[in-house]
C-alpha positions in Angstrom: 10.9 -45.6 69.1 9.3 -42.8 67.3 10.1 -39.1 68.4 8.1 -37.7 71.1 7.4 -41.4 72.5 8.7 -42.0 75.8 9.2 -45.3 78.1 7.5 -45.2 81.7 7.3 -48.4 83.9 7.6 -50.3 80.6 4.9 -48.9 78.7 4.7 -46.3 76.0 3.5 -42.8 76.7 2.5 -41.2 73.3 1.8 -37.6 73.0 -1.7 -38.4 72.5 -2.1 -40.0 75.6 -0.1 -37.4 77.4 -2.5 -34.7 76.0 -5.6 -36.8 77.1 -4.7 -37.3 80.7 -3.4 -33.9 81.0 -6.4 -32.2 79.9 -8.9 -34.8 81.7 -7.0 -34.0 85.2 -6.6 -29.8 84.3 -10.2 -29.8 85.5 -9.4 -31.1 88.7 -7.7 -27.8 89.2 -10.9 -26.3 89.7 -11.9 -29.0 92.1 -9.0 -28.2 94.4 -8.9 -24.7 94.3 -12.7 -24.6 95.5 -12.0 -26.9 98.4 -9.3 -24.6 99.6 -10.3 -21.2 98.4 -12.7 -20.8 101.2 -10.2 -21.3 104.0 -8.0 -18.4 104.0 -10.5 -15.3 103.3 -12.8 -16.8 106.3 -12.8 -13.5 107.9 -13.0 -11.3 105.1 -16.2 -13.3 103.8 -17.6 -13.1 107.2 -17.2 -9.4 107.6 -19.1 -9.3 104.3 -21.7 -11.3 105.5 -21.9 -9.0 108.7 -22.0 -5.9 106.4 -24.9 -7.6 104.2 -26.7 -8.2 107.5 -26.3 -4.8 108.8 -27.5 -3.4 105.6 -30.7 -5.7 105.5 -31.6 -5.5 109.1 -29.9 -2.2 110.4 -27.9 -4.3 113.1 -24.7 -6.4 113.3 -25.5 -10.3 112.6 -25.9 -12.8 115.6 -22.8 -14.6 116.4 -24.7 -18.1 116.1 -26.3 -16.7 112.7 -22.8 -15.8 111.5 -21.3 -19.5 112.5 -24.2 -21.0 110.7 -23.8 -19.2 107.2 -20.2 -19.8 107.3 -20.7 -23.6 108.1 -23.3 -23.8 105.5 -21.0 -21.7 102.8 -18.2 -24.2 103.6 -20.2 -27.4 103.3 -23.1 -26.6 100.6 -20.0 -27.2 98.1 -20.3 -30.8 99.2 -24.2 -31.1 98.8 -23.7 -29.7 94.8 -20.8 -32.7 95.0 -22.9 -35.1 96.4 -26.0 -34.9 94.1 -23.9 -34.3 90.8 -21.7 -37.5 91.7 -25.0 -39.5 91.9 -25.3 -38.7 88.1 -21.8 -39.7 86.9 -23.0 -42.9 85.4 -25.8 -41.5 83.5 -24.0 -38.6 82.2 -21.0 -40.6 81.2 -23.2 -43.1 79.3 -25.5 -40.6 77.9 -22.7 -38.0 76.5 -19.7 -40.2 76.9 -16.6 -39.4 78.8 -14.9 -36.6 76.7 -18.2 -34.9 76.0 -19.2 -34.9 79.5 -16.1 -33.5 80.8 -16.2 -30.8 78.2 -20.1 -29.7 79.0 -19.3 -29.7 82.7 -17.2 -26.8 82.6 -20.5 -24.6 82.0 -21.1 -25.6 85.9 -17.9 -23.8 86.5 -18.5 -20.6 85.0 -22.2 -20.6 86.4 -20.7 -21.1 90.0 -17.8 -18.7 89.5 -20.1 -16.0 88.1 -22.5 -16.2 90.9 -19.9 -16.2 93.6 -17.9 -13.3 91.8 -21.2 -11.1 91.8 -22.3 -11.9 95.4 -20.6 -8.9 97.1 -21.7 -6.6 94.4 -25.1 -7.8 94.9 -25.0 -7.8 98.7 -26.1 -11.5 98.6 -24.6 -14.0 100.7 -27.1 -16.3 99.1 -25.5 -15.8 95.9 -22.2 -16.9 97.5 -23.9 -20.3 98.8 -25.6 -20.8 95.7 -22.3 -20.6 93.7 -20.6 -22.8 96.1 -23.3 -25.5 95.5 -23.1 -25.1 91.5 -19.2 -25.0 91.8 -19.7 -28.4 94.0 -21.8 -29.9 91.4 -19.2 -29.2 88.9 -16.7 -30.8 91.3 -18.9 -33.7 91.9 -19.1 -34.8 88.1 -15.3 -33.9 87.6 -14.6 -36.4 90.6 -16.1 -39.3 89.0 -15.7 -38.6 85.4 -11.7 -37.9 85.3 -10.7 -41.1 87.1 -12.9 -43.1 84.8 -11.8 -41.6 81.5 -8.1 -41.5 82.6 -8.6 -45.2 84.0 -10.0 -46.4 80.6 -7.4 -45.1 78.5 -4.4 -45.9 80.6 -2.3 -48.8 80.1 -2.4 -51.4 82.8 1.0 -50.8 83.9 0.5 -47.0 84.3 -3.0 -46.9 85.5 -2.1 -46.1 89.1 0.3 -43.7 88.2 -1.6 -41.7 85.9 -4.8 -42.2 87.9 -2.7 -40.3 90.7 -2.5 -37.1 88.4 -6.1 -36.5 89.3 -5.2 -35.8 92.8 -2.2 -34.1 91.8 -4.3 -31.6 89.9 -6.6 -31.2 92.8 -4.1 -30.3 95.4 -2.1 -27.9 92.8 -5.7 -26.2 92.6 -5.8 -26.0 96.3 -2.3 -24.3 96.5 -3.2 -21.8 93.6 -8.5 -24.0 80.1 -9.6 -27.1 79.5 -12.3 -26.4 76.8 -9.7 -25.7 74.1 -7.7 -29.0 74.7 -10.6 -31.6 75.1 -11.6 -31.6 71.4 -8.1 -32.9 70.5 -8.5 -35.7 73.0 -9.6 -39.1 71.8 -12.9 -40.8 73.3 -12.3 -43.3 75.6 -11.5 -46.5 73.5 -13.2 -48.7 76.2 -16.1 -46.5 76.0 -16.3 -46.9 72.3 -15.9 -50.3 72.0 -17.7 -52.0 74.9 -20.7 -49.3 75.4 -21.2 -47.9 71.6 -19.8 -50.9 69.7 -17.4 -48.7 67.3 -14.6 -51.0 67.1 -13.2 -49.1 64.0 -13.0 -45.8 66.0 -12.0 -47.8 69.1 -9.0 -49.1 67.3 -8.0 -45.6 65.9 -8.3 -44.2 69.5 -5.8 -47.2 70.8 -3.5 -46.4 68.0 -3.2 -42.7 69.0 -2.7 -43.4 72.7 -0.5 -46.3 72.4 1.6 -45.3 69.2 1.2 -49.0 68.0 -0.3 -49.8 64.7 -0.9 -53.5 66.1 -3.4 -53.2 69.2 -4.9 -56.8 68.5 -4.0 -57.6 71.9 -5.6 -54.6 73.6 -8.8 -55.2 71.5 -8.6 -58.7 72.6 -8.9 -57.7 76.3 -11.7 -55.3 75.3 -13.6 -58.1 73.6 -13.3 -60.5 76.6 -14.4 -57.5 78.9 -17.2 -56.9 76.6 -18.1 -60.7 76.5 -18.2 -60.4 80.3 -20.3 -57.1 80.0 -22.9 -59.0 77.8 -23.1 -61.7 80.1 -23.5 -59.7 83.2 -25.2 -56.5 81.3 -25.4 -52.9 82.6 -26.1 -52.7 86.3 -28.2 -50.1 88.0 -27.5 -48.7 91.3 -30.3 -50.8 92.9 -29.0 -53.7 91.2 -25.8 -53.2 92.5 -26.9 -53.1 96.3 -28.6 -56.2 95.7 -26.2 -58.3 93.8 -24.1 -60.6 95.8 -21.7 -60.8 93.1 -20.9 -57.0 93.6 -21.4 -56.5 97.4 -17.5 -57.1 98.3 -16.1 -54.5 95.8 -19.1 -52.1 96.9 -18.5 -52.4 100.3 -14.5 -51.9 99.7 -15.5 -49.0 97.5 -17.6 -47.1 99.9 -15.0 -47.7 102.9 -12.2 -46.6 100.8 -14.4 -43.2 99.9 -15.1 -42.5 103.5 -11.4 -43.4 104.7 -10.4 -40.6 102.6 -13.2 -38.0 104.0 -13.5 -39.0 107.6 -9.7 -39.0 107.9 -10.1 -35.2 108.9 -8.3 -33.9 105.8 -10.8 -31.6 104.9 -11.1 -30.2 108.5 -7.3 -29.0 107.6 -8.3 -27.8 104.1 -11.4 -25.6 105.4 -10.3 -24.6 108.8 -6.6 -24.9 108.8 -6.1 -21.1 109.4 -8.2 -21.1 112.3 -6.5 -24.3 113.4 -3.0 -23.0 113.2 -4.0 -19.4 115.0 -5.5 -21.5 117.7 -2.0 -23.4 117.8 -0.4 -20.1 118.3 1.3 -19.6 114.7 1.9 -16.1 114.3 1.2 -16.0 110.5 -1.5 -18.7 110.1 -2.1 -17.6 106.1 1.7 -18.6 105.5 1.5 -21.6 107.5 -1.7 -22.5 105.7 0.0 -22.1 101.9 3.0 -24.3 103.5 0.7 -27.2 104.0 -0.7 -26.7 100.5 2.9 -26.8 99.3 3.6 -30.2 101.4 0.4 -31.4 99.8 1.6 -31.0 96.3 5.0 -32.2 97.0 3.8 -35.4 98.6 1.3 -36.4 95.8 4.2 -36.5 93.4 6.0 -38.7 95.8 2.8 -41.0 95.5 2.7 -40.7 91.5 6.1 -42.6 91.7 5.5 -45.0 94.5 2.0 -46.4 93.5 3.0 -48.5 90.8 6.1 -50.1 93.0 4.7 -50.3 96.1 1.0 -51.0 95.3 -2.2 -49.4 96.2 -3.0 -51.2 99.1 0.5 -50.8 100.8 0.3 -47.2 100.4 -3.1 -46.6 101.5 -2.3 -48.3 104.6 0.9 -46.5 105.1 -0.9 -43.3 104.5 -3.8 -44.1 107.2 -1.3 -45.2 109.7 0.9 -42.0 109.4 -2.3 -39.9 109.4 -3.4 -41.7 112.8 -0.2 -41.2 114.6 0.1 -37.4 113.5 -3.4 -36.8 114.7 -2.7 -38.3 117.9 0.6 -35.9 118.2 -1.8 -33.0 117.0 -3.8 -33.8 119.9 -1.2 -33.9 122.6 0.4 -30.7 121.3 -2.8 -28.6 121.3 -3.6 -29.8 124.7 -0.1 -28.9 126.0 -0.1 -25.6 124.2 -1.0 -23.3 127.0 1.8 -24.6 129.4 4.3 -25.5 127.1 4.6 -22.9 124.3 7.0 -24.8 121.9 4.2 -27.4 121.2 2.8 -24.8 118.6 5.8 -26.1 116.3 4.9 -29.5 117.0 1.4 -29.1 116.2 2.3 -27.4 113.1 4.6 -30.0 112.1 1.9 -32.7 113.2 -0.4 -30.9 110.5 2.2 -30.8 107.5 2.8 -34.6 108.5 -1.1 -35.2 108.4 -1.4 -33.7 104.9 1.9 -35.6 103.6 0.6 -38.9 104.8 -2.7 -38.1 103.5 -1.4 -37.4 99.8 0.7 -40.6 100.1 -2.4 -43.0 99.9 -5.7 -41.7 101.1 -5.5 -38.8 99.1 -5.1 -40.3 95.3 -5.9 -44.0 95.6 -9.7 -44.4 96.5 -10.6 -42.0 93.5 -9.3 -44.5 90.8 -9.3 -47.7 93.0 -13.3 -48.0 92.4 -12.8 -48.2 88.8 -10.3 -50.9 89.1 -12.6 -53.2 91.1 -15.6 -53.2 88.5 -15.7 -54.4 85.1 -17.5 -52.3 82.5 -21.2 -53.1 83.2 -21.4 -51.9 86.6 -18.7 -49.6 86.8 -20.5 -46.2 86.2 -23.2 -47.3 89.0 -20.4 -48.1 91.2 -18.7 -44.6 90.6 -21.7 -42.9 91.3 -22.2 -44.7 94.6 -19.0 -44.2 95.5 -18.6 -40.5 94.6 -21.9 -40.0 96.5 -20.6 -41.6 99.6 -17.3 -39.3 99.3 -19.5 -36.4 98.8 -21.6 -37.2 101.8 -19.0 -37.7 104.2 -17.4 -34.3 103.0 -20.5 -32.6 103.8 -20.9 -34.0 107.2 -17.1 -33.0 107.9 -17.7 -29.6 106.5 -20.9 -28.9 108.3 -20.2 -30.4 111.6 -16.1 -29.8 112.3 -16.7 -26.4 113.7 -19.3 -27.4 116.2 -17.6 -30.6 117.3 -14.4 -28.5 117.5 -15.9 -26.1 120.0 -17.5 -28.9 121.9 -13.9 -31.4 122.0 -11.5 -28.6 122.0 -8.0 -30.0 121.5 -9.5 -33.5 121.5 -11.3 -33.4 118.4 -8.9 -35.1 116.3 -8.9 -38.1 118.6 -12.1 -38.9 117.0 -10.3 -38.9 113.5 -7.5 -40.8 114.8 -10.1 -43.9 115.9 -11.6 -43.9 112.5 -8.1 -43.9 110.8 -7.5 -46.9 112.7 -10.5 -48.6 112.0 -9.9 -48.0 108.3 -6.3 -49.0 108.6 -7.7 -52.6 110.0 -10.2 -52.7 107.4 -7.7 -52.4 104.6 -5.4 -54.7 106.1 -7.9 -57.5 106.2 -10.3 -56.6 103.2 -8.7 -54.6 100.5 -7.1 -56.6 97.7 -3.9 -55.5 95.8 -4.8 -54.7 92.2 -1.3 -53.3 90.9 -0.6 -54.7 87.5 -4.0 -56.4 87.2 -6.4 -56.0 84.2 -9.9 -54.9 85.1 -11.1 -58.5 83.8 -8.6 -60.3 86.0 -9.9 -58.0 89.4 -13.7 -58.3 88.3 -13.4 -62.3 87.8 -11.9 -62.9 91.1 -14.9 -61.0 92.9 -17.2 -63.2 90.5 -15.5 -66.4 92.0 -14.5 -65.7 95.2 -16.2 -65.5 98.7 -15.8 -63.3 101.5 -13.5 -65.9 103.3 -11.2 -65.9 100.0 -10.5 -62.3 100.4 -7.2 -62.8 101.9 -6.2 -65.1 99.0 -6.8 -62.2 96.7 -3.1 -62.3 95.1 -3.0 -65.8 94.6 -6.5 -65.9 93.0 -5.5 -62.9 90.6 -2.2 -64.9 89.5 -4.5 -67.9 88.7 -6.9 -65.7 86.8 -4.3 -64.0 84.9 -2.8 -67.4 83.8 -6.2 -68.3 82.6 -7.2 -65.0 80.5 -3.4 -65.3 79.2 -4.6 -68.8 77.7 -8.0 -67.4 76.6 -6.1 -64.7 74.6 -4.0 -67.3 73.1 -6.7 -69.4 71.7 -8.0 -66.2 70.2 -5.2 -65.4 68.6 -4.8 -69.1 67.2 
């Protein structure tokens, strides 16, 4: 094997593949950073808002207005993400995956500039607008990154490499890309299937796989293109109307909702105030500790996703989060009478974060790309991303009000939702580990809702048929 090439899970990882995946997910650092950055300095930002209000109006800001401005500052990030994620399909087809990732960085510079200058200009409007623009950057990154990584990754490594997107996000939460992307190849699937550039696709495959003979991979893409030509490109409206795509679309949306309505962003956005209410003496350090747990268990998921499978890890994560949410509720409700419960609440939060990163954190992002073939994939990524960001906005905007209303029992709401998503995953979500895009998509074309529980049997049958077709093309 040539120097610089490594074997992982039976697949060859070339330097080009490693560089391309690393560079693509590097942009997710910005995504993760801006999810978590608003959390710890809450009091400082609120004091700045109060100072600005006093400068303008000659009096302190009303408490209700401050709560509304703070909630808007947190949640407007999701509005930007929701709007831009709905454009992922159009942008990725128009510019290509790599160029779209490259140009998207301009939004990060604009958003960062607005937020950085907001204090100097005494303008909380600039802070809020900057959060919206940076959210738009993150919305595009959340769709483009898993799409690009999923398309360039070998089938046997698609889950593990897809998890790196989430690892980069959580690394950003705990803590450029433009110089590296020009050296990364465009997605061979995009070049071959969308642009019909077989020579460039073949060259990209050779760089990514380290093999000169890539005929089998091209054959797989030809079969995918043949299916795409039969089904043609699917718009968002057609996606909702099509009975063929209804099952994978419902699964995709529910998986995205299971990530955001799990309550995880209530932790990321408000963990400092939660730790304070739980009686933790150094809440900022506890928040940093939650970030460390976040990163550590994303790495755990990276090694487990191709061994245990997507469905199993997702269910494990949902179940663990549900238990931790119940424990957190009990601990917070008994805090006044049993001071030691502050430690139980802190450990419950750490466990909640850990189980999130085992399954619901990374899996929904790349699972959508696996459920759809090339034709409907961009539209499906846009719908799923919009669903994710809409739920993100609901949690970010409403959690503080619901927490004031429900007190220590607020996480029981998330526990009920987690239990629902666990049951849905058990009965309706298929396992896609080790299956090609066409094998997964072909099953949905052929199966009815009643056949969902026979997914693995159907996928194995489809795999045999496609292998036979591949042999016929070679002969």
